[in-house]
LONU-37974 format. One record per residue: residue number from 1; residue in one letter; chain; x, y, z of N, C-alpha, C in turn. Coordinates in steps of 0.2 Angstrom, whole numbers, plus 5000, padded with zeros to 4 digits. Layout:
BEGIN
+-----+---------+--------+------+------+------+------+------+------+------+------+------+
| num | residuo | cadena |  npx |  npy |  npz | capx | capy | capz |  cpx |  cpy |  cpz |
+-----+---------+--------+------+------+------+------+------+------+------+------+------+
| NUM |       A |      A |    X |    Y |    Z |    X |    Y |    Z |    X |    Y |    Z |
...
+-----+---------+--------+------+------+------+------+------+------+------+------+------+
//
This chain:
BEGIN
+-----+---------+--------+------+------+------+------+------+------+------+------+------+
| num | residuo | cadena |  npx |  npy |  npz | capx | capy | capz |  cpx |  cpy |  cpz |
+-----+---------+--------+------+------+------+------+------+------+------+------+------+
|   1 |       X |      A | 5259 | 5027 | 4899 | 5265 | 5027 | 4895 | 5266 | 5020 | 4892 |
|   2 |       X |      A | 5270 | 5019 | 4887 | 5270 | 5013 | 4883 | 5276 | 5009 | 4886 |
|   3 |       X |      A | 5273 | 5003 | 4890 | 5277 | 4999 | 4893 | 5282 | 4994 | 4888 |
|   4 |       X |      A | 5279 | 4994 | 4882 | 5283 | 4990 | 4877 | 5290 | 4993 | 4876 |
|   5 |       X |      A | 5291 | 5000 | 4877 | 5297 | 5003 | 4876 | 5302 | 5001 | 4882 |
|   6 |       X |      A | 5300 | 4997 | 4887 | 5305 | 4995 | 4892 | 5308 | 4989 | 4890 |
|   7 |       X |      A | 5312 | 4989 | 4884 | 5315 | 4984 | 4881 | 5321 | 4982 | 4885 |
|   8 |       X |      A | 5322 | 4976 | 4887 | 5328 | 4974 | 4891 | 5334 | 4974 | 4886 |
|   9 |       X |      A | 5340 | 4976 | 4888 | 5345 | 4976 | 4884 | 5346 | 4983 | 4881 |
|  10 |       X |      A | 5341 | 4987 | 4881 | 5342 | 4994 | 4878 | 5345 | 4998 | 4883 |
|  11 |       X |      A | 5350 | 5002 | 4881 | 5353 | 5007 | 4886 | 5348 | 5011 | 4889 |
|  12 |       X |      A | 5349 | 5013 | 4895 | 5345 | 5018 | 4899 | 5344 | 5024 | 4895 |
|  13 |       X |      A | 5349 | 5027 | 4892 | 5348 | 5034 | 4889 | 5344 | 5033 | 4883 |
|  14 |       X |      A | 5345 | 5027 | 4879 | 5341 | 5026 | 4873 | 5333 | 5025 | 4875 |
|  15 |       X |      A | 5332 | 5021 | 4880 | 5326 | 5020 | 4883 | 5322 | 5026 | 4885 |
|  16 |       X |      A | 5325 | 5030 | 4888 | 5323 | 5037 | 4890 | 5321 | 5041 | 4885 |
|  17 |       X |      A | 5325 | 5041 | 4879 | 5324 | 5045 | 4873 | 5318 | 5042 | 4870 |
|  18 |       X |      A | 5317 | 5036 | 4869 | 5312 | 5032 | 4865 | 5305 | 5034 | 4869 |
|  19 |       X |      A | 5305 | 5033 | 4875 | 5299 | 5034 | 4880 | 5297 | 5041 | 4879 |
|  20 |       X |      A | 5301 | 5046 | 4879 | 5300 | 5053 | 4879 | 5297 | 5055 | 4872 |
|  21 |       X |      A | 5300 | 5052 | 4866 | 5298 | 5054 | 4860 | 5291 | 5051 | 4859 |
|  22 |       X |      A | 5290 | 5045 | 4861 | 5283 | 5041 | 4859 | 5278 | 5045 | 4863 |
|  23 |       X |      A | 5279 | 5047 | 4870 | 5274 | 5050 | 4874 | 5273 | 5057 | 4871 |
|  24 |       X |      A | 5278 | 5060 | 4869 | 5277 | 5067 | 4866 | 5273 | 5067 | 4860 |
|  25 |       X |      A | 5275 | 5063 | 4855 | 5271 | 5062 | 4849 | 5263 | 5061 | 4850 |
|  26 |       X |      A | 5262 | 5057 | 4855 | 5255 | 5055 | 4857 | 5251 | 5059 | 4862 |
|  27 |       X |      A | 5255 | 5064 | 4865 | 5252 | 5068 | 4870 | 5253 | 5075 | 4870 |
|  28 |       X |      A | 5258 | 5078 | 4866 | 5259 | 5085 | 4866 | 5256 | 5089 | 4861 |
|  29 |       X |      A | 5255 | 5095 | 4862 | 5252 | 5100 | 4857 | 5257 | 5105 | 4856 |
|  30 |       X |      A | 5256 | 5109 | 4851 | 5261 | 5115 | 4850 | 5259 | 5120 | 4854 |
|  31 |       X |      A | 5264 | 5123 | 4858 | 5263 | 5129 | 4862 | 5263 | 5136 | 4858 |
|  32 |       X |      A | 5265 | 5135 | 4852 | 5266 | 5141 | 4848 | 5260 | 5143 | 4843 |
|  33 |       X |      A | 5256 | 5138 | 4842 | 5250 | 5138 | 4838 | 5244 | 5134 | 4841 |
|  34 |       X |      A | 5239 | 5133 | 4837 | 5233 | 5129 | 4840 | 5234 | 5122 | 4838 |
|  35 |       X |      A | 5239 | 5120 | 4835 | 5240 | 5113 | 4833 | 5239 | 5108 | 4839 |
|  36 |       X |      A | 5234 | 5103 | 4838 | 5234 | 5099 | 4844 | 5239 | 5093 | 4845 |
|  37 |       X |      A | 5244 | 5093 | 4840 | 5249 | 5087 | 4840 | 5255 | 5090 | 4837 |
|  38 |       X |      A | 5260 | 5087 | 4840 | 5267 | 5087 | 4837 | 5269 | 5080 | 4834 |
|  39 |       X |      A | 5273 | 5080 | 4829 | 5276 | 5074 | 4826 | 5283 | 5074 | 4827 |
|  40 |       X |      A | 5286 | 5067 | 4827 | 5293 | 5066 | 4827 | 5296 | 5069 | 4821 |
|  41 |       X |      A | 5302 | 5072 | 4822 | 5306 | 5075 | 4816 | 5310 | 5069 | 4813 |
|  42 |       X |      A | 5311 | 5069 | 4807 | 5316 | 5064 | 4804 | 5323 | 5066 | 4805 |
|  43 |       X |      A | 5324 | 5072 | 4806 | 5331 | 5074 | 4807 | 5335 | 5072 | 4813 |
|  44 |       X |      A | 5332 | 5073 | 4819 | 5336 | 5072 | 4825 | 5332 | 5068 | 4830 |
|  45 |       X |      A | 5336 | 5064 | 4833 | 5333 | 5060 | 4839 | 5330 | 5065 | 4844 |
|  46 |       X |      A | 5325 | 5064 | 4847 | 5322 | 5069 | 4853 | 5319 | 5075 | 4850 |
|  47 |       X |      A | 5318 | 5076 | 4843 | 5315 | 5082 | 4840 | 5308 | 5080 | 4838 |
|  48 |       X |      A | 5304 | 5085 | 4840 | 5297 | 5085 | 4838 | 5296 | 5092 | 4834 |
|  49 |       X |      A | 5291 | 5091 | 4829 | 5289 | 5098 | 4826 | 5282 | 5098 | 4825 |
|  50 |       X |      A | 5280 | 5104 | 4824 | 5273 | 5106 | 4823 | 5271 | 5105 | 4816 |
|  51 |       X |      A | 5266 | 5101 | 4814 | 5264 | 5101 | 4807 | 5261 | 5107 | 4804 |
|  52 |       X |      A | 5259 | 5112 | 4808 | 5255 | 5118 | 4806 | 5260 | 5124 | 4805 |
|  53 |       X |      A | 5264 | 5125 | 4811 | 5268 | 5131 | 4811 | 5275 | 5130 | 4810 |
|  54 |       X |      A | 5277 | 5123 | 4810 | 5284 | 5121 | 4809 | 5289 | 5122 | 4815 |
|  55 |       X |      A | 5286 | 5124 | 4821 | 5290 | 5125 | 4826 | 5293 | 5119 | 4828 |
|  56 |       X |      A | 5300 | 5119 | 4831 | 5303 | 5113 | 4832 | 5305 | 5113 | 4840 |
|  57 |       X |      A | 5304 | 5107 | 4843 | 5306 | 5106 | 4850 | 5310 | 5100 | 4851 |
|  58 |       X |      A | 5314 | 5100 | 4856 | 5318 | 5094 | 4858 | 5314 | 5092 | 4865 |
|  59 |       X |      A | 5314 | 5085 | 4865 | 5311 | 5083 | 4871 | 5316 | 5078 | 4875 |
|  60 |       X |      A | 5317 | 5079 | 4881 | 5322 | 5076 | 4885 | 5318 | 5072 | 4891 |
|  61 |       X |      A | 5319 | 5065 | 4891 | 5315 | 5061 | 4896 | 5320 | 5058 | 4901 |
|  62 |       X |      A | 5318 | 5058 | 4908 | 5322 | 5055 | 4913 | 5317 | 5052 | 4918 |
|  63 |       X |      A | 5320 | 5046 | 4920 | 5316 | 5043 | 4925 | 5317 | 5046 | 4932 |
|  64 |       X |      A | 5322 | 5050 | 4933 | 5323 | 5053 | 4940 | 5321 | 5061 | 4939 |
|  65 |       X |      A | 5320 | 5064 | 4944 | 5318 | 5071 | 4944 | 5324 | 5075 | 4941 |
|  66 |       X |      A | 5322 | 5080 | 4938 | 5327 | 5085 | 4935 | 5330 | 5089 | 4941 |
|  67 |       X |      A | 5337 | 5089 | 4940 | 5340 | 5093 | 4945 | 5341 | 5100 | 4943 |
|  68 |       X |      A | 5347 | 5103 | 4945 | 5348 | 5111 | 4944 | 5349 | 5112 | 4936 |
|  69 |       X |      A | 5352 | 5107 | 4933 | 5354 | 5108 | 4926 | 5352 | 5101 | 4922 |
|  70 |       X |      A | 5351 | 5102 | 4915 | 5349 | 5096 | 4911 | 5354 | 5096 | 4905 |
|  71 |       X |      A | 5356 | 5090 | 4904 | 5361 | 5090 | 4898 | 5356 | 5090 | 4892 |
|  72 |       X |      A | 5358 | 5095 | 4887 | 5354 | 5095 | 4881 | 5357 | 5094 | 4875 |
|  73 |       X |      A | 5364 | 5091 | 4875 | 5367 | 5089 | 4869 | 5374 | 5092 | 4869 |
|  74 |       X |      A | 5377 | 5091 | 4863 | 5384 | 5093 | 4862 | 5384 | 5101 | 4861 |
|  75 |       X |      A | 5389 | 5104 | 4865 | 5389 | 5111 | 4866 | 5389 | 5115 | 4860 |
|  76 |       X |      A | 5393 | 5114 | 4855 | 5393 | 5118 | 4849 | 5387 | 5117 | 4845 |
|  77 |       X |      A | 5384 | 5111 | 4844 | 5378 | 5110 | 4841 | 5372 | 5113 | 4844 |
|  78 |       X |      A | 5372 | 5113 | 4850 | 5366 | 5116 | 4854 | 5366 | 5124 | 4853 |
|  79 |       X |      A | 5372 | 5127 | 4855 | 5372 | 5134 | 4855 | 5371 | 5137 | 4847 |
|  80 |       X |      A | 5374 | 5133 | 4842 | 5373 | 5135 | 4835 | 5365 | 5135 | 4833 |
|  81 |       X |      A | 5362 | 5130 | 4835 | 5355 | 5129 | 4835 | 5351 | 5134 | 4838 |
|  82 |       X |      A | 5353 | 5136 | 4844 | 5349 | 5141 | 4848 | 5350 | 5148 | 4845 |
|  83 |       X |      A | 5356 | 5149 | 4843 | 5357 | 5156 | 4840 | 5354 | 5157 | 4833 |
|  84 |       X |      A | 5354 | 5151 | 4829 | 5351 | 5151 | 4823 | 5343 | 5151 | 4823 |
|  85 |       X |      A | 5340 | 5150 | 4829 | 5333 | 5149 | 4829 | 5330 | 5143 | 4826 |
|  86 |       X |      A | 5334 | 5138 | 4826 | 5332 | 5131 | 4823 | 5328 | 5127 | 4828 |
|  87 |       X |      A | 5327 | 5129 | 4834 | 5323 | 5126 | 4839 | 5319 | 5131 | 4843 |
|  88 |       X |      A | 5313 | 5129 | 4844 | 5308 | 5134 | 4848 | 5308 | 5132 | 4855 |
|  89 |       X |      A | 5310 | 5127 | 4857 | 5310 | 5125 | 4865 | 5312 | 5118 | 4867 |
|  90 |       X |      A | 5312 | 5117 | 4873 | 5313 | 5111 | 4876 | 5307 | 5108 | 4880 |
|  91 |       X |      A | 5306 | 5102 | 4880 | 5301 | 5099 | 4884 | 5305 | 5094 | 4889 |
|  92 |       X |      A | 5305 | 5095 | 4895 | 5308 | 5091 | 4900 | 5303 | 5086 | 4904 |
|  93 |       X |      A | 5304 | 5080 | 4902 | 5299 | 5075 | 4904 | 5302 | 5071 | 4910 |
|  94 |       X |      A | 5299 | 5071 | 4916 | 5301 | 5066 | 4921 | 5295 | 5061 | 4922 |
|  95 |       X |      A | 5297 | 5055 | 4921 | 5292 | 5049 | 4922 | 5294 | 5044 | 4927 |
|  96 |       X |      A | 5289 | 5041 | 4930 | 5290 | 5036 | 4935 | 5291 | 5029 | 4931 |
|  97 |       X |      A | 5297 | 5026 | 4932 | 5298 | 5020 | 4928 | 5294 | 5014 | 4931 |
|  98 |       X |      A | 5293 | 5014 | 4937 | 5290 | 5008 | 4940 | 5282 | 5008 | 4939 |
|  99 |       X |      A | 5279 | 5014 | 4939 | 5272 | 5015 | 4937 | 5270 | 5017 | 4930 |
| 100 |       X |      A | 5275 | 5018 | 4926 | 5275 | 5021 | 4919 | 5270 | 5026 | 4919 |
| 101 |       X |      A | 5271 | 5031 | 4923 | 5267 | 5037 | 4923 | 5271 | 5044 | 4922 |
| 102 |       X |      A | 5268 | 5049 | 4919 | 5272 | 5055 | 4919 | 5271 | 5059 | 4926 |
| 103 |       X |      A | 5277 | 5061 | 4928 | 5277 | 5065 | 4935 | 5277 | 5072 | 4934 |
| 104 |       X |      A | 5281 | 5074 | 4930 | 5282 | 5082 | 4928 | 5284 | 5083 | 4921 |
| 105 |       X |      A | 5281 | 5089 | 4918 | 5283 | 5090 | 4911 | 5284 | 5098 | 4912 |
| 106 |       X |      A | 5290 | 5100 | 4909 | 5292 | 5107 | 4909 | 5293 | 5109 | 4902 |
| 107 |       X |      A | 5291 | 5115 | 4900 | 5292 | 5118 | 4894 | 5297 | 5124 | 4895 |
| 108 |       X |      A | 5302 | 5124 | 4891 | 5307 | 5130 | 4891 | 5307 | 5133 | 4884 |
| 109 |       X |      A | 5305 | 5139 | 4883 | 5305 | 5142 | 4876 | 5312 | 5143 | 4875 |
| 110 |       X |      A | 5315 | 5142 | 4869 | 5322 | 5143 | 4867 | 5324 | 5150 | 4867 |
| 111 |       X |      A | 5319 | 5154 | 4865 | 5320 | 5162 | 4865 | 5321 | 5165 | 4872 |
| 112 |       X |      A | 5319 | 5162 | 4877 | 5320 | 5164 | 4884 | 5326 | 5162 | 4887 |
| 113 |       X |      A | 5330 | 5158 | 4883 | 5336 | 5156 | 4886 | 5342 | 5161 | 4885 |
| 114 |       X |      A | 5344 | 5164 | 4891 | 5350 | 5168 | 4890 | 5356 | 5165 | 4892 |
| 115 |       X |      A | 5362 | 5168 | 4890 | 5368 | 5165 | 4891 | 5370 | 5163 | 4898 |
| 116 |       X |      A | 5367 | 5166 | 4903 | 5368 | 5164 | 4910 | 5365 | 5157 | 4911 |
| 117 |       X |      A | 5361 | 5155 | 4907 | 5357 | 5148 | 4908 | 5361 | 5142 | 4905 |
| 118 |       X |      A | 5366 | 5144 | 4901 | 5369 | 5139 | 4897 | 5376 | 5138 | 4900 |
| 119 |       X |      A | 5378 | 5131 | 4902 | 5384 | 5129 | 4905 | 5387 | 5124 | 4901 |
| 120 |       X |      A | 5394 | 5124 | 4900 | 5398 | 5120 | 4896 | 5402 | 5115 | 4901 |
| 121 |       X |      A | 5401 | 5109 | 4900 | 5405 | 5104 | 4904 | 5408 | 5099 | 4899 |
| 122 |       X |      A | 5415 | 5100 | 4898 | 5418 | 5096 | 4892 | 5415 | 5099 | 4886 |
| 123 |       X |      A | 5413 | 5094 | 4882 | 5409 | 5095 | 4875 | 5402 | 5096 | 4876 |
| 124 |       X |      A | 5399 | 5095 | 4882 | 5392 | 5094 | 4883 | 5389 | 5101 | 4885 |
| 125 |       X |      A | 5383 | 5102 | 4883 | 5379 | 5108 | 4885 | 5374 | 5106 | 4890 |
| 126 |       X |      A | 5374 | 5111 | 4895 | 5369 | 5110 | 4900 | 5364 | 5116 | 4901 |
| 127 |       X |      A | 5358 | 5115 | 4902 | 5353 | 5121 | 4903 | 5353 | 5121 | 4911 |
| 128 |       X |      A | 5354 | 5127 | 4914 | 5354 | 5128 | 4921 | 5347 | 5131 | 4922 |
| 129 |       X |      A | 5343 | 5126 | 4925 | 5336 | 5128 | 4926 | 5335 | 5134 | 4930 |
| 130 |       X |      A | 5339 | 5134 | 4936 | 5338 | 5140 | 4941 | 5340 | 5147 | 4938 |
| 131 |       X |      A | 5344 | 5147 | 4932 | 5346 | 5153 | 4929 | 5342 | 5155 | 4924 |
| 132 |       X |      A | 5336 | 5152 | 4923 | 5331 | 5154 | 4919 | 5326 | 5159 | 4922 |
| 133 |       X |      A | 5324 | 5164 | 4919 | 5318 | 5167 | 4922 | 5312 | 5163 | 4924 |
| 134 |       X |      A | 5309 | 5164 | 4930 | 5304 | 5160 | 4932 | 5299 | 5159 | 4927 |
| 135 |       X |      A | 5297 | 5164 | 4923 | 5291 | 5163 | 4919 | 5293 | 5159 | 4912 |
| 136 |       X |      A | 5300 | 5158 | 4912 | 5302 | 5154 | 4906 | 5302 | 5147 | 4907 |
| 137 |       X |      A | 5300 | 5145 | 4914 | 5299 | 5138 | 4915 | 5292 | 5136 | 4916 |
| 138 |       X |      A | 5289 | 5134 | 4910 | 5282 | 5133 | 4910 | 5280 | 5126 | 4912 |
| 139 |       X |      A | 5277 | 5126 | 4918 | 5275 | 5119 | 4920 | 5269 | 5117 | 4917 |
| 140 |       X |      A | 5269 | 5111 | 4913 | 5264 | 5108 | 4910 | 5260 | 5103 | 4914 |
| 141 |       X |      A | 5264 | 5099 | 4918 | 5262 | 5094 | 4922 | 5266 | 5094 | 4928 |
| 142 |       X |      A | 5263 | 5094 | 4934 | 5267 | 5095 | 4940 | 5263 | 5090 | 4945 |
| 143 |       X |      A | 5268 | 5085 | 4948 | 5266 | 5081 | 4953 | 5267 | 5084 | 4960 |
| 144 |       X |      A | 5262 | 5085 | 4964 | 5263 | 5088 | 4971 | 5263 | 5082 | 4976 |
| 145 |       X |      A | 5268 | 5080 | 4979 | 5268 | 5074 | 4984 | 5267 | 5076 | 4991 |
| 146 |       X |      A | 5264 | 5072 | 4995 | 5263 | 5073 | 5002 | 5269 | 5072 | 5005 |
| 147 |       X |      A | 5270 | 5076 | 5011 | 5276 | 5076 | 5015 | 5276 | 5070 | 5019 |
| 148 |       X |      A | 5270 | 5067 | 5021 | 5270 | 5061 | 5025 | 5270 | 5055 | 5021 |
| 149 |       X |      A | 5273 | 5050 | 5024 | 5273 | 5043 | 5021 | 5265 | 5041 | 5020 |
| 150 |       X |      A | 5264 | 5038 | 5014 | 5257 | 5035 | 5013 | 5252 | 5041 | 5011 |
| 151 |       X |      A | 5255 | 5047 | 5011 | 5250 | 5053 | 5010 | 5248 | 5053 | 5003 |
| 152 |       X |      A | 5243 | 5057 | 5001 | 5240 | 5058 | 4994 | 5245 | 5062 | 4990 |
| 153 |       X |      A | 5244 | 5062 | 4984 | 5248 | 5066 | 4979 | 5243 | 5068 | 4974 |
| 154 |       X |      A | 5245 | 5074 | 4971 | 5240 | 5077 | 4966 | 5244 | 5079 | 4960 |
| 155 |       X |      A | 5241 | 5077 | 4954 | 5244 | 5079 | 4948 | 5240 | 5084 | 4945 |
| 156 |       X |      A | 5244 | 5090 | 4944 | 5241 | 5096 | 4941 | 5243 | 5096 | 4933 |
| 157 |       X |      A | 5238 | 5097 | 4929 | 5240 | 5098 | 4922 | 5237 | 5105 | 4919 |
| 158 |       X |      A | 5242 | 5108 | 4917 | 5240 | 5115 | 4914 | 5236 | 5115 | 4908 |
| 159 |       X |      A | 5231 | 5119 | 4908 | 5227 | 5119 | 4901 | 5231 | 5122 | 4895 |
| 160 |       X |      A | 5230 | 5119 | 4889 | 5233 | 5121 | 4884 | 5233 | 5129 | 4882 |
| 161 |       X |      A | 5227 | 5132 | 4884 | 5226 | 5139 | 4883 | 5231 | 5143 | 4888 |
| 162 |       X |      A | 5232 | 5141 | 4894 | 5237 | 5144 | 4899 | 5244 | 5143 | 4896 |
| 163 |       X |      A | 5246 | 5137 | 4894 | 5253 | 5136 | 4891 | 5254 | 5141 | 4885 |
| 164 |       X |      A | 5250 | 5141 | 4881 | 5251 | 5145 | 4875 | 5251 | 5152 | 4876 |
| 165 |       X |      A | 5247 | 5154 | 4881 | 5248 | 5162 | 4883 | 5254 | 5163 | 4886 |
| 166 |       X |      A | 5257 | 5159 | 4890 | 5263 | 5160 | 4893 | 5269 | 5160 | 4888 |
| 167 |       X |      A | 5268 | 5155 | 4884 | 5273 | 5155 | 4878 | 5273 | 5161 | 4874 |
| 168 |       X |      A | 5267 | 5163 | 4872 | 5266 | 5169 | 4868 | 5269 | 5175 | 4871 |
| 169 |       X |      A | 5268 | 5176 | 4878 | 5271 | 5182 | 4882 | 5278 | 5182 | 4881 |
| 170 |       X |      A | 5282 | 5177 | 4881 | 5289 | 5176 | 4881 | 5292 | 5178 | 4874 |
| 171 |       X |      A | 5288 | 5176 | 4869 | 5290 | 5176 | 4862 | 5292 | 5183 | 4860 |
| 172 |       X |      A | 5298 | 5184 | 4857 | 5300 | 5190 | 4855 | 5296 | 5193 | 4849 |
| 173 |       X |      A | 5295 | 5200 | 4849 | 5291 | 5202 | 4844 | 5294 | 5202 | 4837 |
| 174 |       X |      A | 5290 | 5202 | 4831 | 5294 | 5201 | 4825 | 5299 | 5206 | 4824 |
| 175 |       X |      A | 5305 | 5204 | 4821 | 5310 | 5209 | 4820 | 5315 | 5209 | 4825 |
| 176 |       X |      A | 5313 | 5206 | 4831 | 5318 | 5206 | 4837 | 5320 | 5199 | 4838 |
| 177 |       X |      A | 5326 | 5198 | 4840 | 5329 | 5192 | 4841 | 5328 | 5190 | 4848 |
| 178 |       X |      A | 5328 | 5183 | 4850 | 5327 | 5181 | 4856 | 5334 | 5182 | 4861 |
| 179 |       X |      A | 5334 | 5180 | 4867 | 5339 | 5181 | 4872 | 5345 | 5177 | 4870 |
| 180 |       X |      A | 5345 | 5172 | 4867 | 5350 | 5167 | 4866 | 5356 | 5170 | 4863 |
| 181 |       X |      A | 5362 | 5171 | 4866 | 5368 | 5174 | 4863 | 5374 | 5169 | 4864 |
| 182 |       X |      A | 5374 | 5164 | 4868 | 5379 | 5160 | 4869 | 5383 | 5157 | 4863 |
+-----+---------+--------+------+------+------+------+------+------+------+------+------+
//
């Protein structure tokens, strides 16, 4: 990961966003088509788009592991974008700040997000991960840690073909809308 993004004086949330965007642009591929890269979108912070199929994804980075829910933005804006199909999914990136390594990466296709997975807290929108169907939480990178202190750990990276197949299985057929109704 780019250690130059660890700029002192930068707010933690801004640093997390900058790290996630940079890493995503240099390491992610489109799960919707065969494009080997995603590019930063000019429109919104944290948004990546596919130069081939024009799918759009939001990326959220955190130095701590993701809990049961993840803040994804302002409630009205997020739900409007989801209903209108303006976003194809979310990448949730968990990184280790001390080692500057990616620990976990989860892809959630937007069309698999049902109203039961969306929670409102004040004006913020949260995606409740445990309320998503299990197959809608596509693990792209997973770190398995040893239970014993000093034990080994294993980082598993899913092949792009596997990720694309899982994404495709969830995708609504032409003429049908996705699950999002919030």
